[in-house]
C-alpha positions in Angstrom: -13.3 7.0 -20.7 -10.1 5.3 -21.8 -8.4 2.7 -19.7 -4.8 2.0 -18.9 -3.8 -1.5 -17.9 -1.2 -1.7 -15.2 0.8 -4.9 -14.7 2.6 -5.1 -11.4 3.4 -7.4 -8.5 1.2 -8.9 -5.8 4.1 -8.0 -3.5 5.0 -4.5 -2.6 8.7 -5.3 -3.0 11.4 -4.2 -0.7 11.8 -0.6 -1.8 9.6 2.3 -0.7 10.1 3.8 -4.2 7.9 1.0 -5.6 5.0 2.0 -3.5 5.6 5.7 -4.1 5.7 5.1 -7.8 2.5 3.1 -7.8 0.7 6.0 -6.0 2.2 8.6 -8.4 0.9 6.5 -11.3 -2.5 6.3 -9.8 -2.6 10.1 -9.4 -1.6 10.6 -13.0 -4.3 8.2 -14.2 -7.0 10.0 -12.3 -5.7 13.5 -13.1 -5.8 12.6 -16.8 -9.2 10.9 -16.7 -8.0 7.4 -17.3 -9.6 4.3 -15.7 -7.4 1.6 -14.3 -7.5 -2.0 -15.5 -5.4 -4.4 -13.4 -5.2 -7.9 -12.0 -7.9 -7.5 -9.3 -5.9 -8.3 -6.2 -5.8 -6.4 -2.9 -2.2 -7.4 -2.3 1.1 -5.7 -3.0 1.6 -3.0 -5.7 -1.7 -4.1 -7.3 -3.5 -3.2 -4.1 -1.6 0.1 -3.7 -2.4 1.4 -7.2 -6.0 0.3 -7.0 -6.6 1.8 -3.5 -5.0 5.1 -4.6 -7.1 5.4 -7.8 -10.3 4.6 -5.8 -9.4 7.1 -3.0 -9.0 9.8 -5.7 -12.4 9.0 -7.1 -11.2 7.1 -10.2 -12.6 4.0 -11.9 -11.0 0.6 -11.3 -11.7 -2.6 -13.2 -10.1 -5.7 -11.7 -9.8 -8.9 -13.7 -8.9 -12.0 -11.6 -9.1 -15.7 -12.2 -11.6 -17.6 -10.0 -8.7 -19.7 -8.4 -7.4 -16.5 -6.8 -10.9 -15.3 -5.8 -11.4 -18.5 -3.8 -8.1 -17.7 -1.9 -9.7 -14.4 -0.9 -7.2 -12.3 -2.9 -9.7 -10.3 -4.8 -10.1 -6.6 -3.9 -13.5 -6.2 -2.2 -14.3 -2.6 -3.3 -13.6 -2.1 -7.0 -15.7 -0.2 -9.5 -16.0 -3.5 -11.4 -14.6 -7.0 -10.7 -14.5 -9.5 -13.5 -13.8 -13.2 -12.6 -12.3 -15.3 -15.3 -11.8 -19.1 -15.6 -8.0 -18.9 -15.9 -4.9 -16.8 -16.3 -5.0 -16.9 -20.1 -8.5 -15.5 -20.2 -7.5 -12.9 -17.6 -4.6 -11.6 -19.7 -6.7 -11.5 -22.9 -9.5 -9.6 -21.2 -7.1 -7.1 -19.6 -5.7 -6.4 -23.1 -9.2 -6.1 -24.6 -10.4 -3.7 -22.0 -7.3 -1.4 -22.2 -6.1 1.4 -24.5 -2.5 1.4 -23.2 -0.2 -0.5 -20.8 2.2 0.3 -18.0 4.4 -2.2 -16.2 5.5 -1.5 -12.6 7.9 -3.8 -10.7 6.7 -7.4 -10.4 7.5 -11.0 -11.0 7.0 -13.4 -14.0 3.4 -12.5 -14.5 4.3 -8.9 -15.0 
């Protein structure tokens, strides 16, 4: 299975179109047999896209630094959760595990 990495915000933003777009992307991934690789959080658009892929029976790999896991921001029910030492390792592993990339609305990390 090929994987698509989705970069997006840990906030849902202030427009309903952001959430709708995240869900539509999730459906497109599952419909086309792509797995999701993303930042591993349960918050914001990250949580929305992950939840939708999981609800549709897709595979979700979350990659999150240990500093965010200790703040209880890691999604608790992913197909696979990888904990890294830092943000640099997180971004490198996200790239290594992915065959393509999509950016949804987000902040500086996106």
